[in-house]
C-alpha positions, 0 to 999 in steps of 0.5 A: 268582456262578461264579468260574471255573476253572483245572480247567475245562480239564481237565475239557473235556478229559478229556470226550472221554474214554471215562475215568472222571473222578474229581472230589476235593476238600473239600465246599465248594469247588465241584467241583459248581458247576465240574460243572453250569457245564462241562456247561450246556445238555449232555444230563446224569445226575445223581445225589447221594448224600448224599440217600437217593431219588438213590443209590435210583434209581440203584442201582435203574437199576443192576441194569437191564441197561446199554442199558435203564439206560440209556433209563431215564435218557433217553440222557444224554450224561454221568452224574454221581455226586457223594458217589460216596464214600459206597457202595462197589459204586458202582466196580463199576457204573460199571466194569459200563458201562465194559467194556459201552462205553457211549457217556455219559460219567461223571463221580465227584466226592468229598469223602474220597480214601481212600473213592472212591480205595479204591474205584476203585483195583481196579474202576478201576485204569487206566480214570480219570483224577483231577482235584483240585480244592482251595479258590479258588486266589489267580491264581483269586480276582483272576482274578474281579474286575472290572478284571481283565484278561488283556492285563496281565503280573502286574507292571502288576496289582500296580502298577496294583491294588495297594490293592485286592490287598492287601485282596482278599489280607487276606481271603484270608489270614484268610478263606481262600479257599472258593468261596463265603466269597469272595463273601459278607458274612457270611464266619465265619457261612458258615465256622462252617457248613463247619467244623459242618455239613461238615467234622466229618460228613465225618470221621465219614461215613468210620466209624472215629472213633469220638469228635467231642470229640477230633476237636475237639481235635486240630483246635484243637492242629494248628490253634494249630501251623500252621507247626511241627513236630507230634509225634505222641507229643506229640498222643497225651499232650495227648488222652489216647490213643494215637499209634496212635489219634493218627494214625488221626485224623490221616489221616482229616483228611488224606483229607477234606482238612482238612490236609496234611503237609510232609515234611522235604527232605534229601540229608545225613541227617548234619547235616540233620532228615530225618523232622519234618513239619509240618501245614498247613491247605488252607484258613486260613478254615477254620484260623480258624474251629477257633479263632473268630478272624477279625481283619483287624488285621496285628498280630496273633500268629499273622499270620506263621503264617497268611501262611505256610500261606496261603503253603504251601497255594497252592503245594499247590493249584497242585501238585496241581490241575498233578498234583503234578509238584513235590515239596514241602518244608520244611529244616531242619539240626541246628543250628537253621536252616530254610527255610521251603519248598522245590519240587522238581519233577525236578533244579529246586529252589528254595528260600523264605522266607515272611515277612509283611513284607519283610525280609533273609535272614540264614542262608544255611545253605541257601545254602551247603550246596546252592548254590540262592538262596533266595527270598523271599516276603512280602504286600507283594509277593504274586505269585501270579497 
């Protein structure tokens, strides 16, 4: 079942541009499915660089003069290269075709932001447009339901379908929102496959990770610390590795869309924490697969941390999809008062406390300092659609 993506509109607009489109995101989030859906019925040449036949054929054709290369491809309107980060010379070939003025629209898909962006940063400077595709947003999951209609306001949807939304929300908090996982009855099995067959392999393919056991232990440490401030020194000591190695591994996990870091917000360095960072997973299902815990009980001991990871990742996913017009942070002062999420767009600042259950916000330190009201985001009012 295809679930309509919000990224469709952006990709459709880019189809009329002469620039190369780069779609970035973890494996299995639906990059290839999105492109094939948007290009359905259109002439295209598709290459998957995970398949040696495809990569060999592509680079064989790339040796030809551009017009001959297009003839060898049967003059397609679109050229799609999946897992484009696998070969550094891809960007050079694409640049040559763009410089020649080739009519075909070129779309690159990649599951490693570092490799693909590094390869294209010089060759395709000013010649590319990017789309970040994350696991499904909650709005996309809700919009795929048979009872959903755009005629309803969010408040009407919540009122009329509260039970259905609560069930979908709980599944999303526990199993995450990878498209195939959302639509499958075997969610835990699929998530174990994603972790073992794709996630770990993608990190290892970059070539600078030489100890899979250290990587697994690091992922488990991070999985148990979601929503907390992470100490690199503590991680390095626990794993018996250097701080530099720990930072390198965390960088790689971020570059392959497994985790992301949330910095501290501050306008007053004397009174506020400024250098700390929190680490979150892009997808709750990946986190729970790492610790092998898929209990759907709202009483599980980590439900608060899971809910916080889910909410922060929803904001982060939407922000990346929109081209990062906002900056997101957490806030803590030296007295220990904290706000879970700060969202800053230009001069506008919003502050959110994230709690599984509705409750009063007791600490007003941030409000007193910045004169900005802190809003509560609970599972009982998940207006994310």
